[in-house]
C-alpha positions as CSV (number, residue, x, y, z in Angstrom):
1,X,-24.9,-47.3,23.5
2,X,-22.0,-49.2,24.2
3,X,-22.2,-52.0,26.3
4,X,-20.1,-53.7,28.6
5,X,-20.1,-57.8,29.8
6,X,-17.7,-59.2,32.3
7,X,-17.9,-63.2,32.9
8,X,-15.7,-66.0,34.4
9,X,-16.4,-69.6,33.1
10,X,-14.1,-72.5,33.6
11,X,-12.8,-74.2,30.4
12,X,-13.8,-78.0,29.8
13,X,-10.6,-80.4,30.4
14,X,-10.1,-81.1,26.6
15,X,-9.4,-77.3,25.7
16,X,-5.7,-77.3,24.1
17,X,-3.5,-74.5,24.6
18,X,-3.9,-74.5,20.5
19,X,-7.4,-74.5,20.7
20,X,-7.2,-71.3,22.8
21,X,-5.1,-69.9,20.5
22,X,-7.4,-70.4,17.3
23,X,-10.4,-69.3,19.8
24,X,-8.4,-66.0,20.7
25,X,-7.7,-65.6,16.8
26,X,-10.9,-66.1,15.4
27,X,-13.0,-64.1,18.1
28,X,-10.5,-61.2,16.9
29,X,-11.7,-61.3,13.5
30,X,-15.4,-61.9,14.4
31,X,-15.3,-59.2,17.1
32,X,-13.2,-56.7,14.5
33,X,-16.2,-57.3,12.2
34,X,-19.1,-56.6,14.7
35,X,-17.3,-53.6,16.4
36,X,-16.8,-55.7,19.7
37,X,-13.6,-54.9,21.6
38,X,-12.2,-56.7,24.7
39,X,-9.4,-58.7,26.5
40,X,-9.6,-62.5,27.7
41,X,-7.5,-63.6,30.8
42,X,-6.8,-67.3,31.2
43,X,-4.9,-68.7,34.6
44,X,-4.9,-72.8,34.3
45,X,-8.8,-73.6,33.6
46,X,-10.2,-70.4,34.7
47,X,-11.0,-67.6,32.4
48,X,-12.4,-64.0,32.5
49,X,-13.4,-61.9,30.0
50,X,-14.1,-58.3,29.3
51,X,-16.6,-57.8,25.7
52,X,-17.5,-54.4,25.2
53,X,-19.3,-52.5,21.9
54,X,-22.5,-52.1,20.5
55,X,-25.1,-53.5,23.0
56,X,-26.8,-55.7,20.8
57,X,-23.8,-57.5,19.2
58,X,-22.3,-57.9,22.5
59,X,-25.2,-59.5,24.2
60,X,-25.7,-61.7,21.0
61,X,-22.0,-62.7,21.5
62,X,-22.5,-63.4,25.3
63,X,-25.5,-65.5,24.6
64,X,-23.4,-67.8,22.2
65,X,-20.8,-68.0,24.8
66,X,-23.3,-69.2,27.2
67,X,-23.9,-71.8,25.0
68,X,-20.2,-73.2,24.0
69,X,-19.3,-76.7,25.3
70,X,-15.6,-75.4,26.0
71,X,-16.4,-73.5,29.2
72,X,-18.9,-74.1,31.9
73,X,-20.0,-72.0,34.7
74,X,-20.7,-69.0,32.7
75,X,-21.0,-66.4,35.3
76,X,-21.8,-62.4,34.3
77,X,-20.4,-60.4,36.6
78,X,-20.7,-56.7,35.3
79,X,-23.6,-56.0,32.2
80,X,-23.7,-52.0,32.2
81,X,-24.0,-49.6,29.4
82,X,-20.8,-47.5,28.9
83,X,-20.1,-44.1,27.1
84,X,-17.3,-45.4,25.3
85,X,-15.1,-48.5,25.2
86,X,-12.0,-49.6,26.8
87,X,-10.2,-51.0,24.5
88,X,-10.4,-49.2,21.1
89,X,-9.4,-51.5,17.9
90,X,-8.4,-54.6,20.2
91,X,-10.7,-56.8,18.8
92,X,-9.6,-59.7,21.2
93,X,-6.7,-59.8,22.9
94,X,-5.2,-62.2,25.3
95,X,-3.9,-61.0,28.8
96,X,-2.5,-62.6,32.1
97,X,-5.2,-62.8,34.8
98,X,-3.0,-59.8,36.8
99,X,-3.0,-57.5,33.7
100,X,-7.1,-58.5,33.7
101,X,-7.6,-57.3,37.5
102,X,-5.6,-54.2,37.2
103,X,-7.9,-53.3,34.1
104,X,-10.8,-53.8,35.9
105,X,-9.6,-51.7,38.7
106,X,-8.8,-49.1,36.2
107,X,-12.5,-49.4,34.7
108,X,-13.9,-49.0,38.2
């Protein structure tokens, strides 16, 4: 059964906009290869991400994210099994924070 994990974190001060763009591109390729979909939203240094996909793959990715020095304060908000992924073939996309909030309410 697929798994959804939603978390928030704070980006390190030295993470640039170019770093973020490279991270999203790399994550999109990795996620597609592992059946993971999701969305990433940023506002200032705050980040919120929704990850969905095969439970073992999503759980392993979240553990890796928790060890990533590019951000701190990784806080899991949601960890639930789901019947189907919401973001289809997105791999990983970046959206505005307000769009993330709207998506979160739509999932509810």
